[in-house]
Backbone as ProteinMPNN parsed JSONL, in Angstrom:
{"seq_chain_A": "XXXXXXXXXXXXXXXXXXXXXXXXXXXXXXXXXXXXXXXXXXXXXXXXXXXXXXXXXXXXXXXXXXXXXXXXXXXXXXXXXXXXXXXXXXXXXXXXXXXXXXXXXXXXXXXXXXXXXXXXXXXXXXXXXXXXXXXXXXXXXXXXXXXXXXXXXXXXXXXXXXXXXXXXXXXXXXXXXXXXXXXX", "coords_chain_A": {"N_chain_A": [[50.68, -7.135, 1.247], [53.486, -7.225, 0.881], [53.556, -9.501, -0.888], [52.356, -8.377, -3.126], [54.161, -6.278, -3.784], [56.375, -7.892, -4.419], [55.439, -9.33, -6.59], [54.911, -7.159, -8.336], [57.436, -6.156, -8.666], [58.746, -8.383, -9.96], [57.253, -8.462, -12.237], [57.859, -6.021, -13.281], [60.687, -6.323, -13.851], [60.436, -8.392, -15.695], [59.136, -7.084, -17.816], [61.146, -5.265, -18.461], [63.12, -7.011, -19.476], [61.788, -7.96, -21.683], [61.555, -5.675, -23.15], [63.944, -5.34, -24.468], [63.834, -7.212, -26.466], [63.281, -8.145, -29.828], [60.367, -8.282, -31.965], [60.385, -10.792, -33.261], [62.052, -12.323, -31.643], [60.566, -12.274, -29.236], [58.46, -14.043, -29.909], [59.765, -16.405, -29.894], [60.3, -17.914, -27.273], [61.329, -20.26, -26.098], [62.265, -22.858, -23.815], [65.575, -22.962, -23.001], [68.162, -25.248, -22.711], [71.22, -26.216, -21.322], [72.53, -28.658, -21.282], [74.187, -29.404, -19.192], [73.513, -28.679, -16.458], [71.039, -27.524, -16.395], [67.556, -27.53, -15.858], [64.056, -28.198, -15.277], [61.986, -28.686, -12.493], [59.091, -30.288, -11.667], [56.426, -30.347, -9.247], [56.36, -33.098, -6.911], [54.153, -35.922, -7.06], [52.015, -34.843, -8.684], [51.033, -36.118, -10.876], [50.196, -38.591, -10.135], [47.591, -39.657, -9.939], [46.722, -40.162, -12.532], [45.405, -42.384, -14.697], [45.328, -42.59, -17.383], [47.016, -40.754, -19.955], [48.514, -38.059, -21.776], [51.502, -36.844, -22.833], [52.945, -34.064, -24.174], [55.138, -32.097, -26.269], [57.112, -29.506, -27.884], [60.255, -30.13, -29.252], [63.714, -29.73, -29.622], [66.762, -31.038, -30.32], [70.171, -30.183, -29.595], [72.258, -31.656, -29.388], [73.008, -35.182, -29.189], [72.981, -36.524, -26.412], [74.051, -39.027, -23.906], [71.505, -41.029, -23.551], [69.696, -38.789, -23.252], [67.139, -36.923, -22.011], [64.183, -35.206, -22.884], [61.954, -34.962, -21.318], [60.936, -36.628, -18.289], [59.433, -38.789, -15.887], [58.93, -39.987, -12.602], [60.879, -42.408, -10.867], [63.863, -43.277, -11.755], [65.986, -44.855, -10.575], [64.597, -46.518, -8.993], [63.324, -48.038, -10.848], [60.832, -47.197, -11.749], [59.289, -45.587, -13.889], [58.627, -43.146, -16.49], [59.452, -41.927, -19.674], [60.841, -39.85, -22.305], [63.421, -40.106, -24.616], [66.559, -39.777, -26.396], [68.326, -42.594, -27.848], [71.17, -44.06, -26.363], [73.904, -42.388, -27.77], [72.648, -41.781, -29.975], [70.476, -40.938, -32.895], [67.998, -42.051, -32.366], [64.634, -42.274, -31.362], [63.084, -42.806, -28.289], [60.478, -44.019, -26.266], [59.491, -44.853, -23.136], [58.142, -46.944, -20.445], [58.806, -47.891, -17.302], [57.699, -50.246, -15.104], [57.977, -51.339, -12.159], [60.422, -52.849, -12.661], [59.632, -54.014, -15.126], [60.083, -53.429, -18.458], [58.447, -51.462, -20.918], [58.668, -50.583, -24.125], [59.018, -48.248, -26.803], [60.695, -47.823, -29.674], [62.185, -45.803, -32.132], [64.166, -46.031, -34.751], [66.839, -43.929, -35.885], [65.447, -41.441, -36.463], [65.558, -38.861, -35.613], [67.004, -35.507, -35.941], [69.725, -33.215, -35.511], [69.122, -29.971, -34.372], [66.55, -29.579, -35.427], [63.132, -28.901, -35.108], [60.716, -30.862, -33.35], [57.429, -32.134, -32.836], [56.426, -33.898, -30.194], [54.518, -36.438, -28.869], [53.51, -38.486, -26.268], [51.587, -41.167, -25.441], [49.642, -42.827, -23.017], [47.779, -45.461, -21.262], [44.714, -47.246, -21.053], [44.308, -47.956, -23.788], [46.828, -48.663, -24.606], [50.35, -47.931, -25.171], [51.372, -45.124, -27.125], [53.263, -43.495, -29.619], [53.76, -40.378, -30.983], [55.069, -38.437, -33.564], [55.439, -35.292, -34.885], [52.633, -35.333, -35.355], [52.191, -37.825, -36.486], [51.621, -41.225, -35.837], [54.251, -43.135, -34.824], [54.925, -45.375, -33.495], [53.829, -48.059, -31.29], [52.764, -49.811, -28.302], [51.576, -52.54, -26.374], [51.374, -52.178, -23.584], [49.242, -51.17, -20.966], [49.217, -49.398, -18.842], [49.783, -46.349, -16.905], [50.719, -43.219, -15.462], [49.549, -43.639, -12.865], [49.895, -46.4, -12.669], [52.652, -46.887, -12.498], [53.182, -45.849, -10.004], [54.901, -44.043, -8.781], [55.918, -40.898, -8.823], [57.86, -39.136, -7.899], [59.94, -37.682, -8.976], [59.819, -35.25, -11.395], [60.739, -34.183, -14.253], [61.968, -31.788, -16.595], [64.159, -31.896, -19.006], [66.18, -33.087, -17.368], [67.874, -36.077, -16.511], [66.375, -39.225, -15.36], [68.005, -41.204, -14.444], [71.132, -41.383, -12.835], [73.421, -41.851, -14.356], [72.864, -41.046, -16.982], [72.687, -38.36, -19.408], [72.114, -34.765, -19.185], [69.56, -32.879, -21.021], [70.33, -31.241, -23.966], [69.321, -28.536, -25.632], [66.278, -27.151, -26.98], [63.083, -26.735, -25.544], [59.571, -26.491, -25.794], [56.228, -25.473, -25.099], [55.181, -27.487, -23.264], [52.965, -30.014, -22.336], [50.698, -31.705, -20.222], [48.085, -34.019, -20.405], [45.173, -35.393, -19.05], [43.96, -37.396, -20.419], [44.028, -39.925, -23.035], [45.236, -38.803, -25.867], [44.982, -38.324, -29.447]], "CA_chain_A": [[51.456, -5.988, 0.593], [54.772, -7.825, 0.445], [53.29, -10.263, -2.053], [52.043, -7.375, -4.21], [55.401, -5.68, -4.078], [57.19, -8.905, -5.012], [54.902, -9.576, -7.894], [55.121, -5.999, -9.133], [58.888, -6.054, -9.018], [59.001, -9.375, -10.939], [56.593, -8.05, -13.486], [58.641, -4.887, -13.906], [61.921, -6.922, -14.396], [60.081, -9.104, -16.887], [58.909, -6.081, -18.852], [62.452, -4.701, -18.893], [63.779, -7.983, -20.313], [61.0, -8.044, -22.924], [61.843, -4.431, -23.871], [65.148, -5.481, -25.31], [63.565, -8.304, -27.499], [62.585, -7.873, -31.061], [59.139, -9.115, -32.066], [60.718, -12.212, -33.698], [62.594, -12.994, -30.363], [59.449, -12.45, -28.297], [57.716, -15.183, -30.366], [60.657, -17.579, -29.638], [60.651, -17.943, -25.902], [61.437, -21.691, -25.635], [63.23, -23.198, -22.7], [66.907, -23.337, -23.586], [68.845, -26.081, -21.752], [72.606, -26.226, -21.73], [72.99, -30.02, -21.29], [75.048, -29.581, -18.126], [72.799, -28.705, -15.17], [69.794, -26.866, -16.524], [66.356, -28.417, -15.918], [62.859, -27.766, -14.647], [61.478, -29.712, -11.782], [57.706, -30.11, -11.328], [56.12, -30.918, -7.916], [56.042, -34.579, -6.771], [52.744, -36.338, -6.912], [50.997, -34.134, -9.422], [50.478, -36.967, -11.967], [50.048, -39.855, -9.555], [46.231, -40.117, -10.146], [46.417, -40.367, -13.953], [45.336, -43.701, -15.276], [45.704, -42.366, -18.747], [47.683, -39.415, -20.101], [49.295, -37.66, -23.02], [52.535, -35.798, -22.54], [53.34, -33.529, -25.489], [55.994, -30.872, -26.268], [58.051, -29.226, -29.019], [61.612, -30.46, -28.83], [64.769, -29.531, -30.604], [68.091, -31.44, -29.787], [71.338, -29.659, -30.083], [73.258, -32.786, -29.359], [72.413, -36.42, -28.671], [73.778, -37.012, -25.135], [73.826, -40.368, -23.457], [70.094, -41.186, -23.241], [69.277, -37.415, -22.819], [65.641, -36.826, -21.885], [63.519, -33.886, -22.861], [61.113, -35.028, -20.097], [60.869, -37.899, -17.533], [58.677, -38.745, -14.693], [59.075, -41.146, -11.76], [62.195, -42.652, -10.239], [64.641, -44.251, -12.56], [66.77, -45.685, -9.724], [63.683, -47.51, -8.455], [62.695, -48.672, -11.988], [59.382, -46.93, -11.883], [59.492, -44.291, -14.609], [57.965, -42.836, -17.849], [60.242, -40.896, -20.249], [61.16, -39.756, -23.706], [64.84, -39.805, -24.802], [67.259, -40.462, -27.472], [68.978, -43.816, -27.408], [72.651, -43.947, -26.315], [74.259, -41.116, -28.359], [72.079, -41.882, -31.338], [69.247, -40.146, -33.165], [66.796, -42.953, -32.147], [63.636, -41.689, -30.373], [62.525, -43.771, -27.349], [59.429, -43.744, -25.246], [59.416, -46.092, -22.334], [57.606, -46.975, -19.168], [59.318, -48.998, -16.383], [56.728, -50.559, -14.101], [58.565, -52.403, -11.245], [61.471, -53.628, -13.395], [59.245, -54.483, -16.434], [60.242, -52.388, -19.456], [57.634, -51.344, -22.069], [59.503, -49.685, -24.93], [58.82, -47.934, -28.231], [61.993, -47.301, -30.158], [62.137, -45.523, -33.54], [65.56, -45.821, -35.135], [67.418, -42.833, -36.766], [64.434, -40.555, -36.864], [65.886, -37.46, -35.17], [68.123, -34.728, -36.549], [70.181, -32.102, -34.599], [68.682, -28.616, -34.835], [65.232, -29.627, -36.013], [61.982, -28.923, -34.132], [59.73, -31.877, -33.446], [56.308, -32.181, -31.9], [56.441, -35.287, -29.636], [53.416, -36.844, -27.979], [53.583, -39.877, -25.693], [50.289, -41.48, -24.945], [49.641, -44.043, -22.156], [46.586, -45.808, -20.742], [44.017, -48.508, -21.426], [44.537, -48.328, -25.273], [48.2, -48.935, -24.869], [51.262, -46.79, -25.375], [51.508, -44.684, -28.498], [54.211, -42.349, -29.707], [53.499, -39.571, -32.16], [56.055, -37.526, -33.963], [54.823, -34.382, -35.811], [51.277, -35.724, -35.64], [52.061, -39.188, -37.093], [51.928, -42.297, -34.944], [55.5, -43.746, -35.273], [55.101, -46.608, -32.715], [52.87, -48.481, -30.24], [53.06, -50.963, -27.508], [50.397, -53.034, -25.673], [51.28, -51.865, -22.17], [48.031, -50.404, -20.806], [49.279, -48.562, -17.642], [50.141, -44.929, -17.085], [51.321, -42.666, -14.238], [49.019, -44.354, -11.683], [50.457, -47.756, -12.624], [54.066, -46.933, -12.002], [53.087, -45.648, -8.547], [55.981, -43.193, -8.288], [56.191, -39.749, -9.554], [58.591, -38.26, -7.064], [60.789, -36.824, -9.777], [59.096, -34.886, -12.66], [61.807, -33.345, -14.835], [62.067, -31.339, -17.978], [65.651, -31.692, -19.286], [67.134, -33.736, -16.466], [67.59, -37.487, -16.56], [65.949, -39.972, -14.202], [69.144, -42.049, -14.053], [72.34, -40.548, -12.625], [74.465, -42.096, -15.427], [72.433, -40.438, -18.237], [73.112, -36.938, -19.568], [71.145, -33.749, -19.21], [69.161, -32.59, -22.349], [70.877, -29.986, -24.471], [68.518, -28.061, -26.721], [65.158, -26.344, -26.642], [61.826, -27.445, -25.294], [58.578, -25.567, -25.748], [54.808, -25.866, -24.973], [55.026, -28.842, -22.651], [51.543, -30.205, -21.836], [50.285, -33.151, -19.773], [46.713, -34.185, -20.432], [44.648, -36.58, -18.223], [43.347, -38.323, -21.38], [44.859, -40.432, -24.133], [44.864, -38.027, -27.046], [45.566, -38.947, -30.716]], "C_chain_A": [[52.796, -6.438, 0.12], [54.607, -8.614, -0.884], [53.114, -9.373, -3.267], [53.296, -6.798, -4.658], [56.303, -6.654, -4.805], [56.73, -9.164, -6.505], [55.074, -8.375, -8.856], [56.522, -5.948, -9.659], [59.238, -7.185, -10.084], [58.425, -8.991, -12.285], [57.338, -6.952, -14.161], [59.934, -5.469, -14.579], [61.582, -7.66, -15.617], [59.842, -8.195, -18.08], [60.243, -5.466, -19.346], [63.179, -5.673, -19.738], [63.094, -7.949, -21.624], [61.195, -6.819, -23.741], [62.926, -4.532, -24.824], [64.996, -6.549, -26.418], [62.879, -7.783, -28.659], [61.293, -8.683, -31.107], [59.41, -10.605, -32.468], [61.228, -12.961, -32.335], [61.437, -13.186, -29.344], [58.602, -13.726, -28.632], [58.445, -16.433, -30.123], [61.17, -17.642, -28.24], [60.696, -19.41, -25.403], [62.461, -21.78, -24.561], [64.514, -23.644, -23.321], [67.71, -23.956, -22.481], [70.285, -26.341, -22.243], [73.263, -27.623, -21.716], [73.989, -30.303, -20.147], [74.327, -29.705, -16.862], [71.45, -27.963, -15.257], [68.614, -27.757, -16.619], [65.268, -27.71, -15.141], [62.322, -28.977, -13.82], [60.019, -29.373, -11.394], [57.459, -30.764, -10.002], [55.907, -32.47, -7.979], [54.522, -34.809, -6.627], [51.695, -35.686, -7.761], [50.308, -34.999, -10.514], [50.067, -38.331, -11.411], [48.685, -40.462, -9.834], [45.901, -40.498, -11.516], [46.451, -41.799, -14.396], [45.487, -43.779, -16.784], [46.249, -40.944, -18.945], [48.258, -39.318, -21.45], [50.206, -36.526, -22.545], [53.04, -35.365, -23.907], [54.269, -32.27, -25.268], [56.73, -30.789, -27.674], [59.382, -29.366, -28.521], [62.575, -30.283, -29.944], [66.11, -29.923, -29.855], [69.105, -30.722, -30.391], [72.581, -30.634, -30.022], [72.476, -34.024, -28.746], [73.319, -36.907, -27.596], [73.324, -38.437, -24.918], [72.487, -40.45, -22.843], [69.506, -39.835, -22.618], [67.81, -37.373, -23.034], [65.09, -35.441, -21.883], [62.573, -33.787, -21.593], [61.151, -36.456, -19.594], [60.216, -37.727, -16.297], [58.861, -40.005, -13.875], [60.34, -41.229, -11.059], [62.92, -43.763, -10.924], [65.353, -45.276, -11.702], [65.917, -46.832, -9.099], [63.025, -48.292, -9.53], [61.225, -48.442, -12.112], [59.398, -45.503, -12.553], [58.825, -44.317, -15.986], [58.906, -41.754, -18.405], [60.381, -40.999, -21.778], [62.581, -39.461, -23.738], [65.367, -40.242, -26.121], [67.926, -41.634, -27.022], [70.473, -43.696, -27.539], [72.98, -42.533, -26.762], [73.742, -41.006, -29.785], [70.872, -41.056, -31.576], [67.932, -41.04, -33.183], [65.895, -42.304, -31.014], [63.1, -42.851, -29.602], [61.483, -43.267, -26.462], [59.287, -45.041, -24.427], [58.615, -45.853, -21.034], [58.225, -48.148, -18.454], [58.271, -49.045, -15.341], [57.265, -51.725, -13.323], [59.446, -53.379, -12.068], [61.028, -54.086, -14.77], [59.282, -53.223, -17.347], [59.254, -52.493, -20.629], [58.27, -50.205, -22.911], [59.087, -49.445, -26.323], [60.041, -47.31, -28.677], [61.884, -47.116, -31.689], [63.592, -45.084, -33.936], [65.786, -44.624, -36.098], [66.312, -41.926, -37.305], [64.653, -39.055, -36.591], [66.957, -36.825, -35.827], [68.447, -33.499, -35.599], [69.567, -30.854, -35.204], [67.313, -28.549, -35.474], [64.195, -29.729, -34.946], [61.082, -30.077, -34.433], [58.649, -31.785, -32.467], [56.315, -33.699, -31.49], [55.324, -35.44, -28.784], [53.445, -38.324, -27.53], [52.303, -40.158, -24.997], [50.346, -42.765, -24.179], [48.244, -44.211, -21.617], [46.002, -47.092, -21.228], [44.152, -48.834, -22.832], [45.926, -48.604, -25.55], [49.102, -47.692, -24.984], [51.371, -46.461, -26.884], [52.431, -43.484, -28.521], [54.007, -41.664, -31.065], [54.654, -38.566, -32.371], [55.479, -36.623, -35.113], [53.429, -34.832, -36.282], [51.161, -37.101, -36.239], [52.533, -40.23, -36.065], [53.19, -43.12, -35.512], [55.764, -45.09, -34.473], [54.072, -46.774, -31.684], [53.289, -49.604, -29.471], [51.836, -51.336, -26.668], [50.272, -52.655, -24.222], [50.094, -50.866, -21.918], [48.076, -49.492, -19.453], [49.65, -47.12, -17.982], [50.81, -44.449, -15.731], [50.88, -43.393, -12.924], [49.576, -45.742, -11.54], [51.908, -47.855, -12.143], [54.188, -46.584, -10.532], [54.159, -44.802, -8.01], [56.207, -42.1, -9.172], [57.003, -38.659, -8.696], [59.497, -37.249, -7.741], [59.98, -36.589, -11.088], [59.935, -33.883, -13.234], [61.515, -33.016, -16.206], [63.486, -31.024, -18.142], [66.643, -32.446, -18.378], [66.849, -35.236, -16.578], [67.085, -38.138, -15.301], [67.017, -40.875, -13.651], [70.345, -41.213, -13.842], [73.432, -40.714, -13.746], [74.082, -41.432, -16.764], [72.787, -39.008, -18.235], [71.926, -35.999, -19.637], [70.835, -33.431, -20.737], [69.855, -31.267, -22.741], [70.083, -29.7, -25.706], [67.443, -27.184, -26.212], [63.956, -27.207, -26.441], [60.761, -26.292, -25.189], [57.134, -26.169, -25.626], [54.628, -27.3, -24.491], [53.632, -28.869, -22.015], [51.427, -31.652, -21.333], [48.753, -33.103, -19.584], [46.34, -35.352, -19.647], [43.734, -37.412, -19.153], [44.33, -38.762, -22.442], [44.376, -39.705, -25.43], [45.614, -38.709, -28.301], [45.835, -37.869, -31.672]], "O_chain_A": [[53.215, -6.055, -0.972], [55.366, -8.441, -1.839], [53.691, -9.631, -4.323], [53.542, -6.801, -5.864], [56.96, -6.247, -5.763], [57.515, -9.2, -7.453], [55.349, -8.56, -10.041], [56.79, -5.744, -10.843], [59.982, -6.898, -11.023], [59.048, -9.179, -13.33], [57.465, -6.901, -15.384], [60.23, -5.145, -15.729], [62.36, -7.602, -16.57], [60.274, -8.478, -19.198], [60.403, -5.193, -20.535], [63.84, -5.244, -20.684], [63.778, -7.91, -22.646], [61.019, -6.883, -24.957], [62.896, -3.909, -25.885], [65.916, -6.762, -27.208], [61.933, -7.01, -28.507], [61.142, -9.659, -30.372], [58.709, -11.518, -32.031], [60.813, -14.08, -32.033], [61.39, -14.214, -28.668], [58.1, -14.39, -27.726], [57.821, -17.494, -30.135], [62.364, -17.445, -28.014], [60.124, -19.717, -24.357], [63.36, -20.952, -24.406], [64.541, -24.605, -24.089], [67.941, -23.336, -21.443], [70.518, -26.642, -23.413], [74.426, -27.756, -22.096], [74.592, -31.376, -20.145], [74.465, -30.726, -16.188], [70.789, -27.804, -14.23], [68.643, -28.699, -17.411], [65.528, -26.738, -14.432], [62.212, -30.096, -14.322], [59.753, -28.297, -10.857], [58.206, -31.67, -9.631], [55.37, -33.023, -8.939], [53.772, -33.968, -6.132], [50.517, -35.976, -7.555], [49.217, -34.695, -10.996], [49.615, -39.172, -12.189], [48.595, -41.684, -9.96], [44.863, -41.128, -11.718], [47.539, -42.373, -14.452], [45.73, -44.833, -17.372], [45.947, -40.046, -18.159], [48.466, -40.296, -22.167], [49.81, -35.499, -21.994], [53.503, -36.185, -24.7], [54.184, -31.546, -24.276], [56.911, -31.745, -28.428], [59.709, -28.811, -27.472], [62.296, -30.642, -31.088], [66.524, -29.248, -28.911], [69.07, -30.558, -31.611], [73.679, -30.4, -30.527], [71.521, -33.918, -27.977], [74.298, -37.613, -27.841], [72.427, -38.974, -25.567], [72.301, -39.994, -21.714], [68.894, -39.86, -21.551], [67.296, -37.737, -24.091], [65.434, -34.604, -21.049], [62.433, -32.748, -20.947], [61.369, -37.389, -20.367], [60.348, -36.691, -15.646], [58.945, -41.071, -14.484], [60.879, -40.196, -10.662], [62.671, -44.954, -10.738], [65.343, -46.46, -12.04], [66.41, -47.903, -8.747], [62.215, -49.164, -9.216], [60.459, -49.319, -12.511], [59.499, -44.457, -11.911], [58.514, -45.372, -16.541], [59.156, -40.761, -17.721], [60.101, -42.015, -22.415], [63.016, -38.616, -22.956], [64.721, -40.974, -26.87], [68.131, -41.738, -25.813], [71.012, -43.315, -28.578], [72.428, -41.572, -26.227], [74.269, -40.295, -30.642], [70.278, -40.519, -30.641], [66.967, -40.782, -33.902], [66.349, -41.888, -29.948], [62.682, -43.833, -30.216], [61.596, -42.159, -25.937], [59.011, -46.124, -24.943], [58.442, -44.716, -20.595], [58.178, -49.276, -18.944], [57.953, -48.024, -14.732], [57.091, -52.89, -13.679], [59.189, -54.581, -12.122], [61.872, -54.511, -15.558], [58.668, -52.187, -17.092], [59.222, -53.533, -21.287], [58.385, -49.06, -22.473], [58.807, -50.42, -27.022], [60.44, -46.299, -28.1], [61.562, -48.041, -32.436], [64.12, -44.038, -33.558], [64.987, -44.38, -37.002], [66.263, -41.677, -38.509], [64.063, -38.164, -37.203], [67.851, -37.53, -36.295], [67.561, -32.882, -35.009], [69.506, -30.713, -36.425], [66.959, -27.508, -36.027], [64.316, -30.512, -34.003], [60.702, -30.297, -35.583], [58.896, -31.387, -31.328], [56.223, -34.601, -32.323], [55.138, -34.57, -27.934], [53.408, -39.248, -28.342], [51.949, -39.461, -24.046], [51.009, -43.711, -24.605], [47.534, -43.212, -21.501], [46.713, -47.944, -21.761], [44.114, -50.031, -23.12], [46.247, -48.788, -26.724], [48.635, -46.556, -24.898], [51.446, -47.332, -27.751], [52.42, -42.615, -27.65], [54.075, -42.288, -32.124], [55.126, -37.939, -31.422], [55.087, -37.13, -36.164], [53.098, -34.72, -37.462], [50.031, -37.521, -36.49], [53.631, -40.155, -35.513], [53.1, -43.711, -36.588], [56.712, -45.817, -34.77], [53.478, -45.801, -31.218], [54.145, -50.358, -29.934], [51.103, -50.426, -26.282], [49.189, -52.782, -23.65], [49.99, -49.845, -22.599], [47.059, -48.928, -19.05], [49.805, -46.735, -19.141], [51.382, -45.254, -14.996], [51.683, -43.702, -12.044], [49.724, -46.236, -10.423], [52.299, -48.807, -11.468], [55.16, -46.96, -9.876], [54.348, -44.823, -6.794], [56.687, -42.336, -10.281], [56.787, -37.454, -8.823], [59.79, -36.169, -7.227], [59.54, -37.518, -11.766], [59.897, -32.744, -12.768], [60.908, -33.792, -16.945], [64.016, -30.076, -17.564], [67.847, -32.419, -18.637], [65.691, -35.626, -16.725], [67.359, -37.618, -14.22], [66.942, -41.277, -12.49], [70.578, -40.332, -14.669], [74.228, -39.811, -14.003], [74.958, -41.279, -17.615], [73.155, -38.458, -17.197], [70.851, -36.385, -20.095], [71.674, -33.66, -21.608], [69.943, -30.326, -21.952], [70.117, -30.443, -26.687], [67.59, -26.535, -25.176], [63.804, -28.26, -27.061], [61.026, -25.259, -24.573], [56.917, -27.305, -26.047], [54.05, -28.164, -25.149], [53.193, -27.961, -21.308], [51.947, -32.614, -21.899], [48.204, -32.336, -18.793], [47.136, -36.287, -19.559], [42.814, -38.068, -18.666], [45.321, -38.087, -22.721], [43.301, -39.964, -25.971], [46.592, -39.451, -28.214], [46.312, -38.129, -32.777]]}, "name": "protein", "num_of_chains": 1, "seq": "XXXXXXXXXXXXXXXXXXXXXXXXXXXXXXXXXXXXXXXXXXXXXXXXXXXXXXXXXXXXXXXXXXXXXXXXXXXXXXXXXXXXXXXXXXXXXXXXXXXXXXXXXXXXXXXXXXXXXXXXXXXXXXXXXXXXXXXXXXXXXXXXXXXXXXXXXXXXXXXXXXXXXXXXXXXXXXXXXXXXXXXX"}
């Protein structure tokens, strides 16, 4: 009964919030991150078994912070990680996998713009790493590992960096998906 009441109350509050939104606003319910301390944490271990994967999302940067990541998985401090970020404070798009200190990197210089939506897809697995931007492959790397290869997914973040020196993501993220296959 308590669970029902809690769910009913949450649904009622959600409906009250939606009541004040116009139809245009209701269609634009992306995750808005402030670049300071906003992020989403997914449970540890949920991707550990994936020997191939595709992580995709719609992303809009409002600023290029110091290596700010729309999403990252693993443990950066242990050099076992997979992430997408801009490079330094620049509009360069990076997709990397650290597998026990070995870096596999795809970097596309000066391709991002502030305030523009991008569909980003990062593919990993037996066919190598591939990076897609708005449906076009913009880079690839021969590294054939994935989540199961890095062996560590204790931190699975949307909007928060895996390294403490890097900055939180400022912008919007929508329709994040993780597939257990290498999509193209």
